[in-house]
N, C-alpha and C positions, 0 to 999 in steps of 0.2 A: 788667893782668895780662900777665905775660910772653909775648912770641910764641913759640909751640912749633911744631915741625917736625911731629910726629907726634901721633895723636888715637887714642885708645884707648877702645872702648865694651864694656862688660862687662854681659852679661844673666844675671842670677842667678836660680837656684832652687833648691829645698832640697837636690837632690842633686849638683847640676853648675853649671858656669857657663861662659858662652860669650865668646869674646873675639875682636874685630875690631879691628886695626890699620890705620889708614890716614894717609897723608902728605897734602901738600897737592893731589895730583893722583890718587891711587888708593889702592885698598886692596891691603895688603903682606903681611897677615896674617890668616888666621881659624882659629881652635882651639877645642876644645870639652874641660874638665878637668873632673874629678870633684872634688867637696867635701870634698877631703881634703888632709893634708899633701902629699902626693906632687904633687898638681895645683896648689897653691900654690908649690912649688918649681920646679916646671916652668914656670909662669908667668913667675917671677921670672928664669929663666934666658932667657927670650925676650925680656923686656923690659929686662934689665939693661943692654944695649949702647945703650939710647936712654933711660937713667933720667933724665938732667938735661936731656932736649930733648923729654919728651912729658908730655901731661895725660890723666889716666885718668878716667872717667866711669861711675856704675853708678846705676841707679834705685834709690831706698828701696823696699825689699821687707818692711817689717816689722822681721825681726830676721835673715833668712837672708843680708843682705850684709854684716852687721856685721863677723865675723871675718876675710872677706876684706879689707873695708875697712882694718881697722886692720892686718893684715898688711902691706899696701902701704905704709901711712902709716908704719908703723915700719921700713921697708925704704928710705925716703926718696922715695918716689914722690909725685907732685902729684895726689893723688886726691881727690876729690869725690862728694858724693852729689847726684843730681838731684832737684829736686821733681817727683813724679810727674803732677801737673796740668799742669806745662810740658812735661813728656815725651810725655804724652798728644794735648797740643796740637801739638806740634812733629811726631808721628806723623801725624797727619791731615793737616798740610802736606807731610811729606816723601814720604809713602806714596801712590802712585795706586791701590793695591789693599789691601782691609782685611784681606788674609792676613797672619798673625802666624807666626812661625818664631824660634827663638833665635838663628839665623845674621842673619836680617833685622833682628831686635831690637838685636843687638849692633852691627850695622852703622850702623843710625839714630841709635844713643847716641853713636856715634863721631863722624857727621855733627853731631851736636846739641854735641859738645863743641867741634867746629872752628867751628861758628855761634856759640857763647858765649864764644869765645876773648878778644872784647874786652867781654863783658858778663858779669861774674861775679856779677850780681843773680840769675842762673838756677840757680846752683849754690851750693853751702852747705859750710861745714866739719861733720861728722858730729857732732863732739864737742857743739856747741851745742845738737844735738837730744836728748841725755840729758837734758835739764830737762822736755822734753816726755814722755819716757818715763817719767819719775818723777812727773809730774803725773798722767799716766792712769792709772798704776799706782795713785796715790793715791785717784782715782775710782774704780776698780775695788774696792779695799779697802774704800770707804767704801760701795758698793753692796752689797758682802756682808756688812758689819756691819749694815746696815739688815735685808737679807734674814733674818740669823740672830737680830736682836732680834725680826723678826716671828714665826720658827719657836719661838723661846723662849715668847713670850707663848701661841702658839697650842698648844704644849704645856702650859703650865700651866692651860689652860682645863681640861685633863683632870685633872692629877694633883693642881693646887691652885688651883682657881679663885678663892677668896677672896682670896689674897696677888697674884694677877695684876692686881688694879684697883689696886695701889699701883707705886709705881715700884721697879722689881725690879732695874735695871740698876745699882745702887748697889754697889761693893765688899762692903759688908757684907752686903747680900741675898744677892749672887752666891755669896758664900763660904757660907753657910747652905744654899742649894739644892744646892751641889756636893756638900755632905755629906748633905742631906735633901732629895732633889727630889720630894718628894711628901708630901701631908698624911698619908698612912697611915705613911709611914717615921718621920714625926715622932711619931703616936701610939702608936708601938710603945715609946716611952721613958716613964717618969714624968716629970711636968713639971720637976722640981728637976735630974734629971739633964740634961735636954735644955737648960735655959739655963746650966748649968756648962758642956755643951760649946761653946756657941754664943757666950757671952757675950765671947770672947776675940777676936771679931771684929769687935765694935761699936766704932766710932769713937772714939778717945781724944779730939780737940779738936773743936770747931765746934758745929754745933746737932744735939742728939740725934735719932735717927729715930723717928717715932711707932710705928714696928714693933718695939717690944722684943721680946726672946725670949720673955716671958711673953704678950704680945700675938699673937704668932706660933703659940703653942704652944694658945691659946685659938681663934683661927682654924682650925687645922689640927683641933682637937677637934670643931668644929661642922662641919666641912666636908663638902659634898656628893659629894666626890669617891670615886671607887671605886679599887680598886688595879689599876695598869698598870705593872709591872715592866719591860716592853719601852719603854714610853715615858720611863720614868725613868731608863733608861739612854741614851736619845737625848736626854733633856734635859741630863744631865750633859756628854755628848759636844758638844752645841751650846754649854753655857756656857764649856767649854775653848776652844773654837774662837774664841767670842766674845772672851773674854780674849786668845788669843793674836792675832786681828786688831788689838783694840786697840792692842796692842804694835807690831805691825807698823806701823800709821797713825802711831803716835808716831815711830818711826825713820825712816820715809819722810819726813814733815814736817821732819824734822832734815836730812836727805838735801837735799831740796828748797831749804831755806834756804841751806845752804853752798853748792850749784850756783848757785842765783840769784845768790846774793853774789860769786861768783866770775865769772860772763859777764855778767851782766846789772845790775851794781850801778846803774849810771847809768840805764839804761831804766826800773828800778824807781822811782829817784828822781823821774823825769819824769812817769811815771804817777800816783805817790801825791801829787804837787804838784797834782792836780785835785781838789778837795773831793768826797769821797764814795767815792773809789776808794782801797781799804787795800791795803796789801802783799800778802795772798793773792790779792786778784782781779788785781793788777798781775802776779803771778808767774805764775798762770793764763794769763793773755792775753798775756804776752811767750812764753811757752813754746809757744804755737800759731804766733804770727807770725816768731818767732826773730829776725829781722833786717828794719828798716823798708826796707833797700836792696832788698829782695827785690822790692818794688812800685814801678813805674814812677812810678805816680801814686796820688792818693787812691782813683780808681774802682777799680783793680785791688784796694787793700785792702778796700773795701767789696763787691767781687764775692768775693773769696776767703773773706769772712764770709757769704755767701750774702744779702746785704742790698741786693743792686742790684734796682731794680723791674723787672719784667715786665708788659706787657699783652696778653692774648690778643684778637685781633678779627679779626672776618671779615664782609664786606661791611656790612650794617646794625648785625650785631651788635657792640656794645662789652662787651668782657670786663672785669672785675673788676682792678684794681691789684692786684698781690701781689708778693712778694718771692721770688727765684728759689729760695732754699735750696740752690742747687747747690754752695757753698761747703763751707768746715769746720764743721760743726755745732757742736765744741767751743768754736771761737771765738766764733760765732753765739751761745751760749747764755751765755758769760761777758761778752760784749758787752752782751745784754739786763739782765744782772744788774748791770753798771756804769752802765748809763743809769738803771735804776731806782733807784739810788743817788744819782747826781749831780743827777737831778731833784729831789731833796729836800735835798740839802746845797750846791748850788752855784746862786746866784742867776741867774746866766748861762743854764744848763741849765734851771732850774725856769721862768724868764720863756718861754723856747722853748717848753716843754711846755705850759704853759697858752697861749700863741698858737695852738699846734695843735690843741688842744683847744676852743679858743673858735672855730676855724675850722670845727669840726664834724667834726673827726677823731675817731674811737674812741680808747678807751684803748690798744689794741694799737696802732694806726695811730700815736699818738702817741709811743708808747715806741719804734716803728720808726724814726720822724723823729730823735727824739732820740738814738738809737743811731747813726745815720748821722752826724749833727751831731758825735758825741762821737768817731766815728771820723776824720773831718776835722781836729778838734783833735788828737788823738794823733797822726796822720800828720804835722801840721806841727811839733808838739813834738819829735817825734822825729827827724824830717828835719833840724831847724835846732837839735838838741841843746840845748834850753831849757826851762826850767821855765813851768809854767802860772801867769800874773798875773792 
């Protein structure tokens, strides 16, 4: 990394941001600005004189730092987002007292940037984190879809319990339920008229559904459901929401693929060279670690995933061995999934898993051990930029 004379720390909150500027010997500036265009422009005026001789750092704050980050990037400043965990550890090291103020935080971030000037593993380019935002949003949408499906089936228990026992989430059935959200709404029409209205929704190709319009009408005619106009309306809203979420999921999957291929094509190629790891799992994992160079050694990567062991012991009491779970829960979950797959598909990991089981390890303990071995392998492959053999 280039040697800089000035180090800028920015502490960001929702409505304002604090800026501390220091050179190699002392602090030269401290100011607080509103999170508005006027504040951005005022900061640019102050920093413009040292534009080419300063490095700027800000801690990741979810979304609040993003606009300021890209403003400074577009103005040509050397701007980076700091790993929050690294910043937290540095704060403990640099601060004698636990007191936190905006001014103090900005100054400590400036100190951190000076400390990290020879080690860019602790700071990173924000643009690569876009994949993480997309993947987590995909997970959020997936959870919403699962919840909406549960809500739909729960409401159908009231409005049309007989059809709830079938797969109601095919486009064909959902289209019918959008028009006729209950057994009572179906029974209002003569059978032939109902069939004429819904037969257009039937799939033209492929295997035909056992739920023919005639059979649906028969189920409705013999339904135990009462009439619930409110729940009928709620059901239609839920179905519309479900279809919208499915469309969002389709679009975000496309965005994830495009972003991953743009920034992490080689990393994904390396990860998928391990038998059992598919492209989706590889993308989810790389979206969390971003860059293997962020980790000085494999122990740091294991700790980041919260798989480092801890033993609680006091006197004669010998505590149980557990994993710390202090790290990134998203990364830990995907590592468990990948470990479960490679122990089935890759002889090397299958043998290791069986060995651990034969040593008396429980299923969970053996999978954790396999997960750690997988992380060691991944660290070596990514660090050496080579495929699994």
